[in-house]
C-alpha positions as CSV (number, residue, x, y, z in Angstrom):
1,M,-27.5,11.7,-12.8
2,Q,-28.8,15.7,-13.8
3,Q,-31.1,14.2,-16.2
4,Q,-32.6,11.5,-13.5
5,S,-33.1,14.6,-10.5
6,H,-34.6,16.9,-12.9
7,S,-37.1,13.7,-15.0
8,G,-38.4,13.4,-11.1
9,A,-39.2,16.3,-10.5
10,N,-40.3,16.1,-13.5
11,R,-43.2,13.9,-12.4
12,V,-43.6,15.7,-9.0
13,A,-44.5,18.7,-11.1
14,L,-47.0,17.2,-13.4
15,N,-48.4,15.0,-10.3
16,V,-49.7,18.4,-8.7
17,T,-50.9,20.0,-12.2
18,G,-53.6,17.4,-12.1
19,A,-54.3,17.7,-8.2
20,A,-54.5,21.2,-8.7
21,L,-57.4,20.5,-11.4
22,L,-59.8,18.4,-9.7
23,L,-59.8,20.8,-6.7
24,A,-60.1,23.7,-9.4
25,L,-62.8,21.7,-11.3
26,A,-64.5,20.7,-7.3
27,K,-64.6,24.6,-6.2
28,A,-66.0,25.1,-10.1
29,A,-68.7,22.6,-9.6
30,V,-69.6,23.8,-5.3
31,G,-69.6,27.2,-6.7
32,F,-71.9,26.4,-9.2
33,T,-74.4,24.6,-7.7
34,T,-74.4,27.0,-4.5
35,G,-73.8,30.1,-6.0
36,S,-71.3,31.0,-4.0
37,L,-69.1,34.0,-5.5
38,A,-66.6,33.6,-2.8
39,V,-66.4,29.7,-4.2
40,L,-66.5,30.8,-7.7
41,S,-63.9,33.3,-7.1
42,S,-61.3,30.5,-5.1
43,A,-62.1,28.0,-8.2
44,L,-60.9,31.0,-10.5
45,D,-57.7,31.3,-8.5
46,S,-57.3,27.2,-8.2
47,G,-57.3,27.6,-12.1
48,G,-54.3,29.9,-12.1
49,D,-52.7,27.4,-9.9
50,V,-53.1,24.9,-12.3
51,L,-51.4,26.7,-15.4
52,A,-48.8,27.8,-12.6
53,S,-47.7,24.3,-12.0
54,F,-47.9,23.1,-15.6
55,M,-45.6,25.4,-16.5
56,N,-43.4,24.7,-14.1
57,F,-44.0,21.2,-15.3
58,I,-43.0,21.7,-18.7
59,F,-39.4,24.3,-16.8
60,L,-38.4,20.5,-15.4
61,S,-39.5,19.0,-18.5
62,I,-36.2,21.1,-20.5
63,A,-34.2,20.8,-17.4
64,A,-34.5,17.2,-18.0
65,K,-32.9,16.9,-21.6
66,P,-29.3,15.6,-21.9
67,P,-26.6,18.1,-22.1
68,D,-26.0,18.3,-26.1
69,E,-24.0,20.7,-28.7
70,D,-25.4,23.8,-27.6
71,H,-26.1,22.9,-24.2
72,Q,-23.3,21.6,-22.8
73,F,-23.5,21.6,-19.2
74,G,-27.7,20.0,-19.7
75,H,-30.1,22.5,-19.1
76,G,-30.5,23.0,-15.5
77,K,-31.1,26.0,-15.6
78,A,-34.2,25.5,-16.8
79,E,-35.4,25.0,-12.9
80,H,-34.3,28.8,-12.1
81,L,-36.2,30.3,-14.8
82,A,-39.1,28.4,-13.4
83,A,-38.8,29.4,-9.6
84,L,-38.0,33.1,-11.1
85,L,-42.0,32.5,-13.2
86,Q,-42.8,31.6,-9.8
87,G,-42.3,34.5,-7.8
88,V,-43.9,37.0,-10.5
89,I,-47.1,34.8,-10.5
90,I,-46.7,34.9,-6.6
91,L,-45.7,39.0,-6.8
92,T,-48.9,39.2,-8.9
93,G,-51.6,38.0,-6.8
94,G,-50.5,39.3,-4.2
95,V,-50.4,42.2,-5.6
96,L,-54.2,42.1,-7.4
97,L,-54.9,40.9,-4.0
98,A,-54.4,43.9,-1.8
99,I,-56.2,46.5,-4.5
100,R,-59.5,44.0,-4.4
101,A,-59.2,44.1,-0.2
102,I,-58.8,48.0,-1.0
103,E,-61.6,48.4,-3.8
104,R,-63.4,46.5,-1.0
105,I,-62.5,49.4,1.5
106,R,-63.8,52.4,-0.7
107,T,-66.5,50.3,-2.4
108,P,-67.5,48.3,0.3
109,A,-69.9,45.3,-0.9
110,P,-72.0,42.2,0.3
111,I,-69.3,39.1,1.6
112,D,-70.4,35.8,1.0
113,A,-70.1,33.6,4.3
114,S,-72.7,31.0,3.8
115,L,-71.5,27.9,5.5
116,A,-71.5,26.0,1.4
117,A,-68.2,28.9,1.2
118,I,-66.8,28.0,4.6
119,G,-66.6,25.1,4.2
120,T,-65.3,24.8,1.0
121,M,-62.6,26.8,2.2
122,V,-61.8,24.4,4.4
123,G,-61.9,21.2,2.4
124,S,-59.5,23.8,-0.2
125,I,-57.1,24.2,2.6
126,I,-56.5,20.0,3.2
127,A,-55.9,19.6,-0.2
128,T,-53.7,22.5,-0.5
129,T,-51.6,21.7,2.7
130,F,-51.2,17.8,1.4
131,V,-50.4,19.1,-2.1
132,T,-47.3,21.7,-0.2
133,T,-46.4,18.9,1.8
134,Y,-46.1,16.7,-1.1
135,L,-44.2,19.8,-2.7
136,K,-41.9,20.5,-0.1
137,K,-41.1,16.8,0.6
138,N,-39.5,16.3,-3.5
139,A,-38.4,19.1,-3.3
140,A,-36.1,18.7,-0.7
141,R,-34.8,15.0,-2.4
142,S,-34.1,16.3,-5.3
143,E,-33.0,20.1,-4.2
144,S,-35.4,21.4,-6.8
145,V,-35.8,25.5,-6.9
146,A,-38.5,24.8,-8.5
147,L,-40.3,22.8,-6.9
148,S,-39.3,24.6,-3.7
149,S,-41.2,27.4,-5.6
150,D,-44.3,25.5,-5.9
151,A,-44.3,24.5,-2.6
152,L,-43.9,28.3,-1.9
153,H,-46.7,28.9,-4.2
154,Y,-49.2,26.9,-2.9
155,T,-48.6,27.4,0.9
156,T,-49.8,31.6,0.0
157,D,-52.6,29.5,-1.2
158,V,-53.2,28.0,2.4
159,A,-52.4,31.3,4.1
160,S,-54.9,33.4,1.5
161,N,-57.6,30.2,2.1
162,L,-57.3,29.9,5.9
163,A,-57.2,33.9,5.6
164,T,-60.4,33.6,3.5
165,I,-62.1,31.5,6.1
166,V,-61.5,33.7,9.1
167,A,-62.4,36.1,7.0
168,L,-65.9,34.8,6.3
169,I,-66.6,34.0,10.0
170,L,-65.9,37.3,11.5
171,V,-68.5,38.7,8.5
172,R,-71.2,36.3,9.2
173,R,-70.8,37.0,13.0
174,T,-70.5,40.7,13.3
175,G,-72.4,41.8,9.6
176,N,-68.8,44.2,9.1
177,P,-67.5,43.2,5.9
178,L,-64.4,45.5,6.9
179,F,-62.4,42.5,8.3
180,D,-62.6,40.8,5.0
181,S,-60.4,43.6,3.3
182,I,-58.0,43.9,6.0
183,L,-57.0,40.3,6.4
184,G,-56.6,40.4,2.6
185,I,-54.4,43.2,2.0
186,S,-52.1,41.4,5.7
187,V,-51.9,38.6,3.7
188,A,-51.1,40.4,0.0
189,C,-48.0,41.6,2.4
190,W,-47.2,38.7,3.3
191,I,-47.2,37.5,-0.3
192,G,-45.6,40.1,-1.5
193,W,-42.3,39.9,0.9
194,N,-42.1,36.0,-0.4
195,S,-42.6,36.1,-3.6
196,L,-39.8,39.4,-3.5
197,Y,-37.2,37.3,-2.0
198,L,-37.9,34.2,-4.2
199,I,-37.0,36.7,-7.2
200,W,-34.4,37.4,-5.5
201,T,-33.0,33.9,-4.9
202,A,-33.4,32.6,-8.3
203,A,-32.2,36.1,-10.1
204,G,-28.9,35.4,-7.6
205,D,-28.6,31.5,-8.8
206,L,-28.8,32.7,-12.8
207,M,-26.0,34.6,-11.8
208,D,-23.9,31.2,-11.5
209,P,-22.8,31.7,-7.4
210,A,-19.9,30.0,-5.7
211,L,-21.7,27.0,-3.9
212,P,-21.8,27.4,0.0
213,E,-19.0,28.1,2.0
214,E,-19.4,24.8,4.0
215,E,-19.6,22.7,0.3
216,I,-16.8,24.2,-0.5
217,D,-14.8,23.3,2.3
218,Q,-15.7,20.0,2.4
219,I,-14.5,19.8,-1.0
220,V,-11.0,21.7,0.3
221,R,-10.9,19.2,2.9
222,A,-11.0,16.2,0.7
223,I,-8.6,17.7,-1.3
224,E,-6.0,18.0,1.6
225,R,-7.1,14.9,2.5
226,A,-6.5,12.2,-0.3
227,D,-3.0,11.3,-0.3
228,P,0.1,13.2,1.0
229,A,1.5,13.1,-3.1
230,V,-1.2,15.8,-3.5
231,V,0.5,18.8,-2.7
232,N,-1.7,21.4,-3.4
233,Y,-4.8,22.8,-5.4
234,R,-5.9,26.0,-7.6
235,E,-8.1,28.0,-9.2
236,L,-10.9,26.1,-7.1
237,R,-14.1,27.7,-9.0
238,T,-17.8,26.3,-8.4
239,R,-21.1,26.7,-9.0
240,R,-24.9,25.3,-9.0
241,A,-27.4,25.1,-11.8
242,A,-30.5,23.5,-9.7
243,G,-29.5,20.1,-7.9
244,V,-26.2,19.8,-10.2
245,R,-23.3,20.8,-8.4
246,F,-20.2,21.4,-10.6
247,V,-16.4,21.7,-9.3
248,E,-13.4,22.5,-11.5
249,F,-9.8,22.9,-10.1
250,E,-6.6,22.0,-10.5
251,L,-4.5,19.7,-8.4
252,C,-1.1,19.7,-8.0
253,I,0.6,16.4,-7.7
254,D,4.6,15.9,-6.7
255,S,6.2,15.9,-9.7
256,N,8.0,12.6,-8.5
257,V,5.4,10.4,-9.1
258,T,4.5,8.3,-12.4
259,F,1.9,9.2,-14.6
260,E,0.0,6.4,-14.2
261,K,-0.1,7.1,-10.6
262,A,-1.3,11.0,-11.2
263,H,-4.2,10.2,-12.7
264,D,-4.7,7.4,-9.8
265,L,-4.4,10.5,-8.0
266,T,-7.0,12.9,-9.9
267,E,-9.4,9.8,-10.1
268,L,-9.3,9.5,-6.0
269,V,-9.8,13.2,-5.2
270,K,-13.0,13.3,-7.4
271,A,-14.5,10.6,-5.7
272,R,-14.0,11.7,-1.9
273,I,-15.7,14.7,-3.5
274,R,-18.6,12.7,-4.8
275,E,-18.4,11.3,-1.6
276,V,-19.0,14.4,0.6
277,L,-21.9,16.2,-2.1
278,P,-24.4,14.1,-4.0
279,R,-25.2,14.9,-7.5
280,V,-21.6,16.9,-8.4
281,V,-19.8,17.2,-11.5
282,V,-15.8,17.3,-10.8
283,T,-13.8,18.5,-13.5
284,V,-9.9,18.0,-12.9
285,H,-6.8,19.1,-14.2
286,A,-3.1,17.6,-12.6
287,E,-0.8,19.6,-12.5
288,P,3.0,18.4,-11.9
289,V,4.7,20.5,-9.3
290,H,8.2,20.7,-8.1
291,G,10.0,20.5,-4.9
292,S,10.5,24.5,-5.2
293,E,6.7,25.2,-5.6
294,Q,5.5,23.0,-2.7
295,A,7.5,25.4,-0.9
296,D,5.3,28.4,-2.2
297,A,2.1,26.7,-2.1
298,G,-1.3,28.1,0.0
299,D,-4.7,28.2,0.4
300,S,-5.5,29.2,-3.4
301,R,-9.5,28.5,-3.9
302,L,-9.7,30.6,-6.0
303,M,-6.8,32.0,-7.7
304,I,-7.7,33.0,-10.8
305,E,-4.9,33.6,-14.2
């Protein structure tokens, strides 16, 4: 189950890498043909996108590996490392954009506002928008944080290219190159904010936080509604690695039921949890509870001895 999810995301990352490579080559061809520095610069940026998406592919390939002796819970955390790397790449791009914009303010330089440059940027936005939509759709389907982060990466490219088009049009109409710097700084700030949020989220995911409260409530309801012989639960622990949820707890079962019945109840609870949560690995330890202990049973979603 885990490997199927990651391998699907893996193929998506490889497809995006190919699309980014084609886009970079197309920009480079137009840039060399027209001599446009703006288009060649954009081609260089797209080359960075190719590298970032290929790194995503590598990390997702690692995440798709099955559990082994050294990684018994699988390699899903590689997805969070990929998201962290994407955040750093996006932040670096935003910082470089801001530096370049500030330098343009200090030392104004001619801006290539040719129709070839504008047309190439428009084509780049259309192509990148398709790539972003493709990434978002597959990220939602596979719950892949790596694909989500790559989608944000390409979203920042769309925003940057839109700002570039607006700047080129304004420069072409007014002859004032300052518009390029102003829009560049604005986009850099937006990119910086989103990249810092992505880095914070990816770093938090690596710390094994519990599942969201609404998902924990679904788990609790699945346990409580399973069977009257299920008395309570203890030491509920949850975490998430990429798109896979891990749930562990002790299931308190009336001691009057047979061993076989207790086993069946345990399997029933696990099945109920799998019904309400996708991509979940459930580990349950059945514990017999006597009548006196039942009276003391309460909400024990986090009771750690």
